[in-house]
C-alpha positions as CSV (number, residue, x, y, z in Angstrom):
1,M,-15.8,-0.8,3.5
2,K,-15.6,1.4,6.6
3,I,-13.5,4.1,4.9
4,S,-15.7,4.2,1.8
5,F,-19.0,4.6,4.0
6,L,-17.5,7.4,6.0
7,F,-16.3,9.1,2.7
8,S,-19.9,8.8,1.4
9,I,-21.4,10.4,4.4
10,F,-18.8,13.2,4.0
11,L,-19.8,13.7,0.3
12,I,-23.5,13.7,1.1
13,S,-22.8,16.4,3.8
14,I,-21.0,18.6,1.4
15,A,-23.6,18.3,-1.2
16,G,-26.3,19.3,1.2
17,F,-24.4,22.3,2.6
18,A,-23.6,23.5,-0.9
19,Q,-27.2,23.1,-2.0
20,K,-28.4,25.0,0.8
21,N,-26.0,27.9,0.6
22,D,-26.5,28.2,-3.3
23,S,-30.2,28.4,-2.9
24,I,-30.1,31.0,-0.4
25,K,-27.2,33.3,-1.7
26,S,-26.8,33.1,-5.4
27,K,-28.8,30.1,-6.7
28,R,-25.7,28.8,-8.3
29,F,-24.9,25.3,-8.2
30,P,-21.6,23.6,-7.2
31,A,-19.8,21.7,-9.9
32,Y,-17.7,18.8,-8.6
33,I,-16.6,15.4,-9.6
34,I,-16.4,12.2,-7.4
35,K,-14.0,9.5,-8.4
36,S,-13.2,6.0,-7.2
37,S,-9.8,4.4,-8.1
38,L,-8.7,0.9,-7.7
39,G,-5.1,0.0,-8.5
40,I,-1.8,-2.0,-7.7
41,H,1.2,-0.4,-6.1
42,S,5.0,-1.4,-6.6
43,N,8.0,-1.2,-4.5
44,N,6.6,-1.3,-1.0
45,N,9.5,-2.7,0.9
46,L,11.1,-0.8,3.8
47,T,14.8,-1.6,5.1
48,F,15.4,-1.6,8.8
49,T,18.7,-1.6,10.6
50,N,19.5,-4.3,13.2
51,A,18.8,-1.8,15.9
52,E,15.3,-1.0,14.5
53,W,14.6,-4.7,14.3
54,E,15.6,-5.1,18.0
55,R,13.5,-2.1,19.0
56,R,10.3,-3.6,17.2
57,T,10.8,-7.2,18.6
58,P,11.5,-7.0,22.3
59,G,12.6,-10.3,23.7
60,V,13.8,-11.8,20.4
61,S,17.4,-10.7,19.9
62,V,19.9,-11.7,17.2
63,P,23.3,-12.9,18.6
64,D,26.3,-11.4,17.0
65,S,27.4,-14.9,15.9
66,F,24.4,-15.0,13.4
67,Q,24.8,-14.2,9.8
68,V,22.4,-12.6,7.4
69,N,20.5,-15.2,5.2
70,S,19.7,-13.5,1.9
71,N,17.6,-16.5,0.7
72,G,15.7,-17.0,4.0
73,E,12.5,-19.0,4.0
74,D,9.3,-17.1,4.7
75,H,7.6,-19.0,7.6
76,F,4.5,-16.7,7.5
77,N,3.6,-17.3,3.8
78,A,1.9,-14.0,3.5
79,D,1.7,-12.6,0.0
80,P,2.1,-8.7,0.0
81,Y,-1.2,-6.8,-0.3
82,K,-0.4,-4.4,-3.3
83,L,-3.9,-3.1,-3.9
84,Y,-4.9,0.5,-3.0
85,W,-8.4,2.0,-2.9
86,M,-8.9,5.8,-3.4
87,N,-11.9,8.0,-3.3
88,S,-11.7,11.6,-4.3
89,I,-13.9,14.6,-4.7
90,S,-12.9,17.3,-7.2
91,F,-14.1,20.9,-7.1
92,I,-14.2,22.5,-10.4
93,Q,-12.8,26.0,-10.3
94,N,-14.8,28.8,-11.9
95,K,-16.8,26.5,-14.2
96,E,-18.7,29.4,-15.6
97,K,-15.5,31.1,-16.8
98,Q,-14.0,27.8,-18.1
99,A,-17.0,27.0,-20.4
100,G,-16.2,26.4,-23.8
101,R,-12.2,26.3,-23.1
102,N,-10.0,23.5,-23.7
103,Y,-8.7,23.1,-20.1
104,R,-10.1,23.0,-16.5
105,F,-8.6,23.3,-13.1
106,T,-9.8,21.2,-10.0
107,T,-9.0,21.2,-6.4
108,L,-9.2,17.7,-4.9
109,I,-9.7,16.0,-1.6
110,H,-8.6,12.3,-1.4
111,L,-9.4,9.7,1.2
112,G,-8.4,5.9,0.8
113,I,-6.6,2.8,1.9
114,G,-3.1,2.3,0.7
115,P,-1.1,-0.9,-0.1
116,E,0.6,-3.1,2.5
117,I,4.1,-1.8,3.5
118,R,6.6,-4.7,4.4
119,A,10.0,-5.4,5.5
120,D,11.7,-9.0,6.1
121,K,14.9,-10.1,7.4
122,Y,16.5,-13.5,8.0
123,W,19.5,-14.7,10.1
124,F,21.0,-18.0,10.6
125,H,23.7,-19.8,12.6
126,E,25.3,-23.2,12.1
127,N,27.4,-25.3,14.4
128,R,29.1,-28.3,12.7
129,E,31.0,-31.0,14.3
130,V,32.4,-34.4,13.0
131,L,30.4,-37.4,14.1
132,D,32.3,-40.2,12.3
133,T,34.7,-41.0,9.5
134,L,33.7,-43.5,6.8
135,I,35.8,-45.2,4.3
136,S,34.4,-45.6,0.7
137,L,34.2,-49.3,-0.4
138,Q,34.8,-48.3,-4.1
139,T,37.5,-45.7,-3.8
140,G,39.0,-46.3,-0.3
141,D,38.8,-42.6,0.4
142,P,37.6,-41.4,3.9
143,Y,34.8,-39.0,4.1
144,Y,33.2,-37.3,7.2
145,V,29.7,-37.5,8.7
146,M,28.8,-34.0,10.1
147,G,26.3,-33.0,12.6
148,N,24.9,-29.5,12.0
149,R,23.1,-27.7,14.7
150,R,21.3,-24.9,12.9
151,Q,19.2,-22.0,14.2
152,D,17.1,-19.7,12.0
153,I,15.4,-16.4,12.8
154,Q,13.0,-14.5,10.7
155,K,11.5,-11.0,11.4
156,S,8.7,-9.8,9.4
157,Y,7.0,-6.3,9.4
158,R,3.6,-5.5,8.0
159,S,1.8,-2.2,7.8
160,K,-1.3,-1.0,6.3
161,S,-2.0,2.8,5.7
162,T,-4.9,5.2,5.7
163,M,-4.4,8.1,3.4
164,L,-5.7,11.7,3.3
165,G,-4.7,14.0,0.7
166,F,-5.0,17.2,-1.3
167,G,-4.4,18.0,-4.8
168,E,-4.4,20.5,-7.6
169,H,-5.1,19.2,-11.2
170,F,-5.1,20.3,-14.6
171,A,-7.4,18.7,-17.2
172,T,-7.3,19.1,-21.0
173,S,-10.4,18.9,-23.3
174,P,-13.0,18.4,-20.6
175,E,-15.9,18.2,-23.2
176,N,-14.2,16.0,-25.6
177,I,-14.0,12.0,-25.8
178,F,-10.4,11.8,-24.7
179,Q,-9.4,13.7,-21.5
180,F,-5.9,14.0,-20.1
181,E,-5.4,15.0,-16.4
182,T,-2.3,15.7,-14.4
183,G,-1.2,17.8,-11.5
184,V,0.3,17.4,-7.9
185,D,-1.1,15.4,-4.9
186,V,0.1,15.5,-1.3
187,F,-0.9,12.6,1.1
188,A,-0.5,12.2,4.8
189,M,-0.2,8.4,5.6
190,F,-1.0,6.8,9.0
191,N,-0.1,3.2,9.3
192,S,-1.0,0.6,11.8
193,S,1.7,-2.0,11.9
194,I,2.6,-5.6,13.4
195,T,6.0,-7.2,13.5
196,E,6.3,-11.0,13.7
197,S,9.4,-13.1,14.8
198,Y,9.9,-16.8,14.1
199,V,12.7,-18.8,15.7
200,K,13.5,-22.4,14.5
201,D,16.0,-24.8,15.9
202,S,17.1,-27.9,13.8
203,Y,19.8,-30.7,13.7
204,I,20.9,-32.1,10.4
205,V,23.2,-35.1,9.8
206,E,25.2,-34.3,6.6
207,G,27.4,-36.5,4.4
208,V,25.1,-39.4,4.3
209,T,21.6,-40.4,3.0
210,S,18.9,-39.3,5.4
211,G,17.8,-42.3,7.5
212,S,20.8,-44.5,6.6
213,Y,23.1,-43.6,9.4
214,N,22.7,-44.0,13.1
215,S,25.0,-41.7,15.1
216,L,26.5,-43.1,18.2
217,S,26.8,-39.6,19.6
218,P,23.6,-38.3,21.4
219,Q,21.7,-35.5,19.4
220,P,21.4,-32.1,21.1
221,V,18.0,-31.2,22.8
222,L,16.3,-28.8,20.4
223,N,14.1,-25.8,21.2
224,E,10.5,-25.9,20.1
225,P,9.8,-23.4,17.1
226,R,8.2,-20.2,18.3
227,S,6.4,-17.5,16.8
228,I,5.7,-14.2,18.5
229,S,3.7,-11.1,17.4
230,H,4.7,-7.7,18.4
231,K,2.2,-4.7,17.8
232,G,4.0,-1.5,16.8
233,R,3.4,2.1,17.1
234,T,1.6,4.1,14.4
235,L,3.8,4.7,11.5
236,Y,3.5,8.2,9.8
237,G,4.5,9.3,6.3
238,I,4.1,11.7,3.5
239,L,3.5,10.9,-0.1
240,L,4.2,13.4,-3.0
241,R,2.4,12.2,-6.2
242,L,2.4,13.1,-9.9
243,P,-0.8,11.8,-11.3
244,L,-1.1,11.0,-15.1
245,E,-4.6,9.9,-16.3
246,L,-6.6,9.3,-19.5
247,S,-10.3,8.8,-19.4
248,V,-13.3,8.5,-21.9
249,P,-17.0,9.1,-21.3
250,L,-19.6,6.3,-21.4
251,S,-21.5,8.3,-24.0
252,Y,-20.7,11.2,-26.1
253,K,-24.5,12.4,-26.6
254,N,-26.5,11.0,-23.7
255,P,-26.6,13.8,-21.0
256,V,-26.4,11.4,-18.1
257,L,-23.8,9.0,-19.4
258,K,-21.8,11.8,-20.7
259,R,-21.0,12.8,-17.1
260,M,-19.7,9.3,-16.4
261,R,-16.2,8.5,-17.4
262,L,-13.8,5.6,-17.2
263,G,-10.1,6.1,-16.9
264,V,-6.7,4.6,-16.6
265,E,-4.2,6.2,-14.2
266,L,-0.4,6.1,-13.6
267,N,0.9,7.7,-10.4
268,I,4.6,8.4,-9.8
269,G,5.8,9.5,-6.6
270,V,8.0,9.5,-3.5
271,T,7.1,8.3,0.0
272,M,8.8,9.4,3.2
273,Y,8.2,7.2,6.4
274,F,9.3,8.6,9.6
275,T,10.8,6.1,12.1
276,K,12.7,6.7,15.2
277,G,15.9,8.4,14.2
278,K,15.6,7.7,10.5
279,T,13.5,8.8,7.6
280,N,12.8,6.1,4.9
281,F,12.5,7.2,1.2
282,L,10.6,5.0,-1.3
283,A,10.4,5.9,-4.9
284,G,7.7,4.1,-6.9
285,G,4.4,4.1,-8.6
286,N,1.0,2.6,-9.0
287,S,-1.3,1.9,-11.9
288,G,-5.1,1.5,-11.9
289,V,-8.6,2.1,-13.3
290,N,-11.1,4.6,-12.1
291,F,-14.8,5.7,-12.5
292,R,-16.0,9.2,-12.0
293,Y,-19.3,11.2,-12.2
294,E,-19.6,15.0,-12.7
295,F,-22.1,16.8,-10.7
296,Y,-23.5,20.1,-11.9
297,E,-27.1,21.5,-11.5
298,V,-28.2,18.0,-10.6
299,N,-30.2,19.2,-7.6
300,R,-32.4,21.7,-9.8
301,H,-35.3,19.2,-9.8
302,F,-35.5,19.1,-5.9
303,L,-35.8,22.8,-5.6
304,S,-39.2,24.7,-5.0
305,K,-40.7,26.6,-7.8
306,R,-39.6,29.9,-6.1
307,Q,-36.2,28.8,-6.1
308,K,-36.0,27.4,-9.7
309,P,-34.7,29.9,-12.2
310,V,-37.3,31.2,-14.7
311,S,-36.5,30.1,-18.2
312,N,-36.8,32.7,-21.0
C-alpha cells in the first residue's frame, strides 16, 4: 500500500539518522519499536441534516412533499469497509534507566488508513388514484384498483480517512511473557469523500394480481432512473483514543524472536468530524491484532572497529 511504503521510507530515514548521531556523539543506540495493526472498526455512520444533504448533492433536491423512508433500498449495494490499517513507531524513553523495572514509557507516532465513514438517507413520495371499482363474485363486495405513482430518492455518502497521530503509552512487564499496554492517542484525520444520488420513478397497479388487469386509463410517462456522483471536499476530524493491548513474545529465550510480539488490541475513543456549521461526534471502538519488533543495538554489527565498544 502507498501509505505503508511511505511509512517504511520514513522509518528507514529515522533509523539512519539516529545511527549516525549516536555513533558520532555518544555511541548509544536508539531503542524503538515498530508495530503494524490490522483491525475492524464499529459505528462509522454519520447523520446529516436535510440542508447538508442538499449542499452535498447540487441538482438533486428533495421536495417538501417527500417523506423519509426508514427502510429504504440501497441501490449502490456497497458494504461498509470497516477495516483499518495502522503503522506505529514507539520511542522507548530512558531505556537505560528503565532496565530491570516492571514498567516502560514510550512516545509513539502513528500513520495509517482508517475505516470507511458513511451516511445514507432515503425519501419517497406516493400519489394514488382509483383506476376502477370491481365487484367480488364470491362476496359481492366492491373493491378498488389503485394506480400508484411512486418516486424514490437515495443519497449515500462515503469517506475514507488517512490518519496521523501521536501518543504516550505505559507498558507493564516489558521483559515478561504477558505485557499490558495502555495510554492516550490523538489523531488528525483527513477524509476524501464522494456522495451519490439515486432517483427512481415507478408506477404500480395495486389491488389485483400483477398482469391480470388491463387498465383503461393511460399510464403516466415515467422518468428514467438516474444515478449521479458528487465529489466532496476534504473532511477533517480528530480522534481521541484510549488503547488497551495485551501481547506475548514469539519466544522467551531466543534473542531474536524474543523481540517479536503478537498482540490483541481494543481501542475506545471519540471522533469529532467538522462539517460546515456542525461538529459530528461519534463514540465507538475497534479491535484488532498487531505485530511488533523491538530494535535496540541492532546496528552494532554494521559499525567500524573504531566505533564498536571494547568489551571487558
